[in-house]
C-alpha positions as CSV (number, residue, x, y, z in Angstrom):
1,M,-50.4,-47.9,-24.1
2,V,-46.6,-48.2,-23.8
3,K,-46.1,-45.4,-26.3
4,E,-48.5,-43.2,-24.3
5,K,-46.6,-43.8,-21.1
6,N,-43.2,-43.1,-22.8
7,K,-44.8,-39.9,-24.2
8,N,-45.9,-38.9,-20.8
9,K,-42.5,-39.5,-19.3
10,V,-40.8,-37.4,-22.0
11,E,-43.3,-34.6,-21.4
12,L,-42.8,-34.8,-17.7
13,K,-39.0,-34.6,-18.1
14,E,-39.4,-31.6,-20.4
15,H,-41.7,-29.9,-17.9
16,I,-39.2,-30.5,-15.1
17,F,-36.4,-29.3,-17.3
18,Q,-38.4,-26.2,-18.3
19,N,-39.1,-25.4,-14.6
20,M,-35.4,-25.8,-13.7
21,I,-34.5,-23.3,-16.4
22,E,-37.3,-20.9,-15.7
23,Y,-36.8,-20.8,-11.9
24,S,-33.0,-21.1,-11.8
25,N,-31.0,-18.7,-9.7
26,D,-28.8,-18.1,-12.7
27,L,-29.7,-15.6,-15.4
28,I,-30.4,-17.8,-18.6
29,W,-30.8,-16.5,-22.1
30,V,-30.9,-18.0,-25.6
31,S,-29.6,-16.4,-28.7
32,N,-30.0,-17.5,-32.3
33,N,-27.2,-17.5,-34.9
34,E,-27.7,-13.8,-35.7
35,G,-27.3,-12.9,-32.0
36,M,-31.0,-12.1,-31.5
37,I,-32.3,-13.0,-28.0
38,T,-35.0,-15.7,-28.3
39,Y,-35.6,-16.5,-24.6
40,I,-34.8,-15.2,-21.1
41,N,-35.8,-16.8,-17.8
42,K,-37.6,-15.3,-14.8
43,K,-34.3,-14.5,-13.0
44,A,-33.1,-12.6,-16.0
45,E,-36.3,-10.6,-16.0
46,E,-36.2,-10.0,-12.3
47,V,-32.5,-8.9,-12.2
48,G,-32.6,-7.1,-15.5
49,G,-35.7,-5.1,-14.6
50,F,-37.5,-5.8,-17.9
51,K,-40.1,-8.2,-19.3
52,S,-39.4,-10.9,-21.9
53,A,-41.4,-8.9,-24.5
54,D,-39.0,-6.0,-24.0
55,I,-36.0,-8.0,-25.0
56,I,-37.1,-11.0,-27.1
57,G,-36.1,-10.4,-30.7
58,K,-33.5,-7.7,-29.8
59,P,-29.7,-8.2,-30.3
60,Y,-27.7,-9.1,-27.3
61,S,-25.3,-6.2,-28.3
62,L,-27.8,-3.7,-26.8
63,L,-26.9,-5.0,-23.4
64,V,-23.2,-4.9,-23.9
65,P,-21.0,-1.8,-23.2
66,P,-19.6,-0.5,-26.5
67,E,-16.0,-0.8,-25.3
68,D,-16.5,-4.5,-24.6
69,L,-18.6,-5.4,-27.7
70,E,-15.7,-6.7,-29.8
71,R,-14.6,-9.2,-27.2
72,I,-18.2,-10.4,-26.6
73,N,-18.8,-10.8,-30.3
74,K,-15.7,-12.9,-30.6
75,I,-16.8,-15.1,-27.7
76,F,-20.2,-15.5,-29.3
77,N,-18.8,-16.5,-32.7
78,E,-16.5,-19.0,-31.1
79,T,-19.4,-20.5,-29.3
80,L,-21.2,-20.9,-32.7
81,T,-18.2,-23.0,-33.9
82,G,-19.1,-25.6,-31.2
83,K,-16.8,-24.4,-28.4
84,S,-18.2,-23.8,-24.9
85,Q,-17.0,-20.6,-23.3
86,T,-16.5,-19.3,-19.8
87,Y,-16.0,-15.6,-19.3
88,E,-16.9,-12.5,-17.3
89,A,-19.0,-9.7,-18.8
90,V,-20.6,-6.4,-17.8
91,V,-24.3,-6.0,-18.8
92,N,-26.1,-2.7,-19.1
93,L,-29.5,-2.7,-17.4
94,K,-32.1,0.0,-17.1
95,D,-31.4,3.4,-15.6
96,G,-27.7,3.0,-16.2
97,V,-27.3,0.1,-13.8
98,K,-24.5,-2.3,-14.6
99,L,-24.3,-5.9,-13.7
100,I,-21.2,-8.1,-13.7
101,L,-21.8,-11.7,-14.7
102,S,-19.7,-14.9,-14.7
103,V,-21.0,-16.6,-17.9
104,N,-21.0,-20.1,-19.2
105,A,-22.1,-20.3,-22.8
106,A,-22.7,-23.4,-24.9
107,P,-23.9,-24.1,-28.5
108,I,-27.4,-25.4,-29.1
109,V,-27.3,-28.3,-31.5
110,E,-30.3,-29.5,-33.4
111,S,-30.1,-32.3,-36.1
112,N,-26.3,-32.0,-36.0
113,K,-26.5,-28.3,-36.7
114,I,-25.8,-25.4,-34.4
115,I,-28.8,-23.1,-34.3
116,G,-27.8,-20.7,-31.5
117,T,-26.3,-20.4,-28.0
118,V,-27.5,-20.8,-24.4
119,S,-25.8,-18.8,-21.7
120,F,-25.9,-19.1,-17.9
121,G,-24.9,-16.0,-16.0
122,S,-24.2,-15.8,-12.3
123,D,-24.3,-12.4,-10.7
124,I,-20.9,-11.6,-9.3
125,T,-21.3,-7.8,-9.1
126,E,-21.1,-7.7,-5.3
127,R,-18.1,-10.1,-5.2
128,M,-16.2,-8.0,-7.8
129,M,-17.0,-4.8,-5.9
130,V,-15.5,-6.4,-2.7
131,I,-12.5,-7.5,-4.7
132,D,-12.1,-4.0,-6.1
133,I,-12.3,-2.5,-2.6
134,I,-9.7,-5.0,-1.3
135,K,-7.5,-4.3,-4.3
136,R,-7.7,-0.5,-3.8
137,S,-7.1,-0.9,-0.1
138,S,-4.2,-3.2,-0.8
139,E,-2.7,-0.6,-3.2
140,E,-3.2,2.2,-0.7
141,W,-1.6,0.0,2.0
142,Q,1.3,-0.8,-0.3
143,N,1.8,2.9,-1.1
144,T,1.9,3.7,2.6
145,F,4.2,0.7,3.2
146,D,6.6,1.9,0.4
147,A,6.6,5.5,1.7
148,I,8.4,4.4,5.0
149,S,12.2,4.7,4.9
150,D,12.7,1.8,7.3
151,F,13.3,-1.6,5.8
152,I,10.1,-3.5,6.4
153,F,9.0,-7.0,5.5
154,I,6.3,-9.4,6.7
155,L,7.1,-13.0,7.6
156,D,5.0,-16.1,8.1
157,L,5.7,-18.4,11.0
158,D,8.2,-20.4,8.9
159,Y,10.4,-17.4,8.3
160,N,9.2,-17.0,4.7
161,I,9.1,-13.4,3.5
162,L,5.6,-12.6,2.3
163,R,5.8,-8.9,1.4
164,A,8.4,-6.1,1.6
165,N,8.6,-2.4,1.0
166,K,10.6,-0.5,-1.6
167,A,13.3,0.5,1.0
168,F,14.0,-3.2,1.7
169,Y,14.2,-4.1,-2.0
170,K,16.6,-1.2,-2.5
171,F,18.8,-2.1,0.5
172,I,19.0,-5.8,-0.5
173,G,19.4,-5.0,-4.2
174,L,17.2,-7.9,-5.4
175,D,13.9,-8.1,-7.2
176,T,10.6,-9.7,-6.0
177,K,11.2,-13.2,-7.3
178,N,14.5,-13.4,-5.3
179,I,12.9,-12.1,-2.1
180,I,9.3,-13.2,-1.8
181,G,9.0,-16.7,-0.4
182,K,12.6,-16.8,0.7
183,K,13.7,-17.7,4.2
184,C,14.9,-14.5,5.9
185,Y,17.8,-16.2,7.7
186,K,19.1,-17.5,4.3
187,L,18.6,-14.2,2.5
188,L,20.0,-11.9,5.2
189,H,22.3,-14.0,7.2
190,K,23.4,-16.7,4.7
191,L,22.5,-19.4,7.3
192,D,20.6,-22.7,7.1
193,E,18.6,-21.9,10.2
194,P,17.7,-18.9,12.3
195,W,20.7,-17.2,14.0
196,E,21.1,-17.5,17.7
197,G,20.1,-14.0,18.6
198,C,17.1,-13.9,16.2
199,P,14.4,-11.8,17.9
200,F,11.7,-13.5,15.8
201,K,12.7,-16.9,17.2
202,K,11.9,-15.5,20.7
203,T,8.7,-13.9,19.6
204,K,7.5,-17.3,18.2
205,I,7.8,-18.6,21.7
206,D,6.0,-15.8,23.7
207,S,4.2,-13.8,21.0
208,Q,5.7,-10.6,22.3
209,S,7.1,-7.6,20.5
210,R,10.8,-7.0,20.9
211,S,13.7,-4.9,19.6
212,I,17.4,-5.4,19.5
213,E,20.5,-3.5,18.2
214,M,22.9,-5.2,15.8
215,D,25.7,-4.4,13.4
216,N,25.9,-5.5,9.7
217,P,29.6,-6.2,9.2
218,I,29.1,-6.5,5.4
219,K,27.7,-3.0,4.8
220,E,29.0,-1.5,8.1
221,N,25.6,-0.4,9.2
222,H,24.1,-0.3,12.7
223,F,20.5,-1.3,13.1
224,I,17.6,-1.5,15.5
225,I,15.5,-4.5,14.6
226,S,11.9,-4.7,15.9
227,I,9.5,-7.6,15.6
228,Y,5.7,-6.9,15.9
229,P,3.3,-10.0,15.9
230,I,0.1,-10.0,13.8
231,F,-2.8,-11.9,15.3
232,N,-6.0,-13.3,13.8
233,E,-9.5,-12.9,15.2
234,K,-8.8,-15.8,17.6
235,S,-5.8,-13.9,19.0
236,K,-3.4,-16.5,17.5
237,M,-0.2,-15.2,16.0
238,I,-0.1,-15.8,12.3
239,E,2.6,-13.4,10.9
240,V,5.1,-10.8,12.1
241,V,6.2,-7.4,10.8
242,H,10.0,-7.2,10.8
243,V,11.2,-3.5,10.9
244,T,14.8,-2.6,10.5
245,K,15.9,1.0,11.2
246,D,19.3,2.1,10.1
247,I,20.8,4.1,13.0
248,S,24.3,4.1,11.6
249,E,24.5,7.9,11.6
250,M,23.0,8.1,15.1
251,A,25.5,5.4,16.3
252,N,28.4,7.3,14.7
253,T,27.3,10.5,16.3
254,K,27.0,8.7,19.6
255,K,30.5,7.4,19.3
256,I,31.8,10.9,18.5
257,L,30.0,12.4,21.5
258,E,31.3,9.6,23.7
259,K,34.9,10.3,22.6
260,K,34.5,14.0,23.2
261,I,33.1,13.3,26.6
262,S,36.0,11.0,27.3
263,D,38.5,13.6,26.1
264,L,36.8,16.2,28.3
265,E,37.0,13.9,31.3
266,I,40.7,13.3,30.7
267,F,41.3,17.1,30.2
268,A,39.3,17.8,33.3
269,K,41.2,15.3,35.3
270,S,44.5,16.6,34.1
271,S,43.4,20.2,34.8
272,V,42.4,19.3,38.3
273,G,45.7,17.5,38.8
274,R,47.6,20.6,37.7
275,E,45.5,22.8,39.9
276,L,46.2,20.6,42.9
277,K,49.9,20.6,42.1
278,M,49.8,24.4,41.9
279,I,48.1,24.6,45.3
280,E,50.7,22.3,46.8
281,L,53.5,24.2,45.2
282,K,52.1,27.5,46.6
283,K,52.0,26.0,50.1
284,K,55.6,24.9,49.8
285,I,56.6,28.3,48.6
286,G,54.7,29.9,51.5
287,K,56.5,27.7,54.0
288,L,59.9,28.6,52.5
289,E,59.1,32.3,52.6
290,E,58.1,31.9,56.3
291,K,61.4,30.2,57.1
292,L,63.4,32.9,55.2
293,N,61.6,35.6,57.1
294,E,62.3,33.9,60.4
295,K,66.0,33.7,59.5
296,N,66.1,37.3,58.4
297,G,64.4,38.3,61.6
298,N,67.0,36.6,63.7
């Protein structure tokens, strides 16, 4: 009676385990030591678009892209040595459809002997597509970012530089590891805290965009610095874009024009002064001529 109960408990556990495998949300398949598929669960049938009979007894290599087969074979052989594996793989399905799986593989041991492998695959195709889109968008954004001649970098609210464009790297003359994550006031102003006129310090208070002009005494440049806040979906400022435009040439041209205008004003004033003196002198000469005529007439 006791043995019968124990047998029933074992059978019940096996039944539960079998159902867990069969109806799991993961794709589950078993391969023997020769790489032949000996079992797939319902999820694998559903996602793969084929029945068990279509795939049982076939080598798993039929589902692997040729260019990735060497890597997958290596993983399979390592699993047969007793090592569990975690990896990502592309699987070829019917009609040219490809699936990207995150796979956990483990050896199957029976009587202290490895007789095959069991693999659990999670479908991450959509996630990888999103990552790829984000990556491509990020690359396109970075290319646009780098095409701008102004010096641009993005700061978090603690003054740490998060990203920068090529123009900024070139101007600073440092590589990524010496810029990203650094405090802007330490890197640019050699200070231990934000400088008094820092526009970002004011933007942190009111979340408003602003621009200032300033000189760089080290490189003898004149800049316009603009700060543009970035907000999240809750309209909370999370980062800022720091744009520095080198207007040295414009500033020098302005100085030259101002000097020329000043010179012209001085010249004009002196010309007007000479003209007034000539008028006054002519008046005096006229009066002298009148007096001489009067004397001659007498």
